[in-house]
C-alpha positions as CSV (number, residue, x, y, z in Angstrom):
1,X,-18.8,-5.0,3.7
2,X,-16.7,-4.6,0.8
3,X,-13.2,-5.9,1.1
4,X,-10.3,-3.5,1.1
5,X,-7.0,-3.8,-0.5
6,X,-4.6,-1.4,1.0
7,X,-1.4,-0.5,-0.8
8,X,1.9,1.3,0.3
9,X,3.4,2.0,-3.1
10,X,7.1,2.2,-3.1
11,X,9.7,2.5,-5.8
12,X,11.6,-0.6,-4.4
13,X,9.1,-2.3,-2.0
14,X,5.5,-2.1,-2.0
15,X,3.4,-3.5,0.8
16,X,-0.2,-4.7,0.5
17,X,-2.9,-6.0,2.8
18,X,-6.3,-7.2,2.1
19,X,-8.9,-6.7,4.7
20,X,-12.5,-8.0,5.1
21,X,-13.8,-5.9,7.9
22,X,-11.3,-6.7,10.6
23,X,-10.3,-10.0,9.2
24,X,-6.9,-9.9,7.6
25,X,-7.2,-12.1,4.4
26,X,-3.5,-11.6,3.1
27,X,-0.7,-9.3,3.3
28,X,3.0,-9.2,2.2
29,X,5.6,-7.0,0.4
30,X,6.5,-7.1,-3.2
31,X,10.1,-5.9,-3.9
32,X,11.8,-4.7,-7.0
33,X,15.3,-6.0,-8.1
34,X,17.4,-3.6,-10.0
35,X,15.8,-2.0,-13.0
36,X,13.3,-5.0,-13.6
37,X,10.3,-2.7,-13.8
38,X,8.2,-5.1,-16.1
39,X,8.2,-7.9,-13.6
40,X,7.6,-5.4,-10.6
41,X,4.6,-3.9,-12.5
42,X,3.3,-7.4,-13.3
43,X,3.4,-8.6,-9.5
44,X,1.8,-5.3,-8.4
45,X,-1.2,-5.6,-11.0
46,X,-1.5,-9.2,-9.9
47,X,-2.3,-7.8,-6.5
48,X,-5.6,-6.3,-7.9
49,X,-7.7,-8.9,-8.8
50,X,-9.7,-8.8,-12.1
51,X,-12.2,-11.3,-11.4
52,X,-13.5,-10.7,-7.9
53,X,-16.5,-8.4,-7.0
54,X,-15.4,-4.9,-6.8
55,X,-13.0,-3.8,-4.1
56,X,-11.9,-0.7,-2.6
57,X,-8.5,-0.3,-3.3
58,X,-6.9,2.2,-0.9
59,X,-3.5,3.6,-2.0
60,X,-1.3,5.7,0.1
61,X,-0.7,9.1,-1.7
62,X,2.5,11.2,-1.8
63,X,3.5,14.4,-0.4
64,X,4.9,17.2,-2.5
65,X,8.6,17.3,-2.3
66,X,9.7,20.3,-0.1
67,X,13.2,21.7,-0.5
68,X,13.0,23.4,3.0
69,X,13.2,19.8,4.4
70,X,16.4,18.9,2.6
71,X,14.7,16.8,-0.2
72,X,16.9,17.5,-3.3
73,X,16.8,14.1,-4.9
74,X,13.3,13.4,-6.0
75,X,14.1,10.0,-7.8
76,X,12.6,8.0,-4.9
77,X,9.2,10.0,-5.1
78,X,9.1,9.6,-8.9
79,X,9.4,5.8,-8.6
80,X,6.8,5.7,-6.0
81,X,4.4,7.8,-8.3
82,X,5.1,5.4,-11.1
83,X,3.9,2.5,-8.8
84,X,1.1,4.5,-7.5
85,X,0.0,5.4,-11.1
86,X,0.3,1.6,-12.3
87,X,-1.9,0.3,-9.3
88,X,-4.5,3.0,-9.5
89,X,-5.1,2.8,-13.3
90,X,-5.2,-1.2,-13.0
91,X,-7.7,-1.0,-10.4
92,X,-10.0,1.4,-12.4
93,X,-9.9,-0.7,-15.4
94,X,-11.1,-3.5,-13.3
95,X,-14.0,-1.5,-11.9
96,X,-12.6,-1.2,-8.3
97,X,-13.3,1.9,-6.3
98,X,-9.8,3.7,-5.7
99,X,-9.2,6.0,-2.6
100,X,-6.0,7.9,-2.1
101,X,-5.1,7.9,1.6
102,X,-2.9,10.8,2.7
103,X,0.6,9.8,3.8
104,X,1.5,10.5,7.5
105,X,2.6,7.8,10.0
106,X,1.0,4.9,8.3
107,X,2.6,1.6,9.6
108,X,4.2,3.4,12.6
109,X,1.8,2.4,15.5
110,X,3.2,0.2,18.2
111,X,3.9,-3.3,17.0
112,X,1.6,-4.9,19.4
113,X,-1.3,-3.2,17.6
114,X,-0.7,-5.1,14.3
115,X,-2.0,-8.5,13.5
116,X,0.8,-11.1,14.1
117,X,1.2,-11.8,10.4
118,X,2.6,-8.3,10.1
119,X,5.2,-8.5,12.6
120,X,8.6,-10.3,12.0
121,X,10.1,-12.6,14.8
122,X,12.9,-10.0,15.4
123,X,11.0,-6.9,14.1
124,X,12.0,-3.5,15.6
125,X,9.5,-1.6,13.5
126,X,11.9,-1.0,10.7
127,X,11.9,-4.3,8.6
128,X,10.5,-5.1,5.4
129,X,7.1,-5.7,7.0
130,X,6.9,-2.1,7.7
131,X,5.5,-1.7,4.2
132,X,2.9,-4.3,4.8
133,X,1.9,-2.6,8.2
134,X,1.6,0.8,6.2
135,X,-0.8,-0.9,3.8
136,X,-2.6,-2.2,6.8
137,X,-3.2,1.4,8.2
138,X,-4.0,2.7,4.7
139,X,-6.6,-0.2,4.4
140,X,-8.2,0.5,7.7
141,X,-8.2,4.3,7.0
142,X,-10.3,3.4,3.9
143,X,-12.6,1.3,6.0
144,X,-13.4,4.4,8.4
145,X,-14.1,6.5,5.3
146,X,-16.4,3.7,3.9
147,X,-18.2,3.3,7.1
148,X,-18.6,6.9,7.2
149,X,-20.0,7.3,3.7
């Protein structure tokens, strides 16, 4: 089975999770401080290895902004789209298969369903590790797609 790298892209925090089947190999969150986009991009592209056999890189996609839901400031979506594009392009350059997983409740399952490494000691579901849990769900969705194909 091909390892799957799940990515939950974000303008300020990006979660990642590397799975080999059901085995969690690594996971975490990369954060951006201020406007240091160059460092952020460098850390994000380091997540996608250039030397390993090809991976499936599963990236959570974006929903179109909807003014009917009160979304009038799209700067967060633009920042997230920048991150998604950087990770997707880097993965393609290194020969990885990229899958975009639709957004929707990724990372919001009961905490007990996640590996212990993805749940903090006082986690109530809203901490920084929610991005890693979202990446885990994205990777698992890609595994289901890979097994189905």
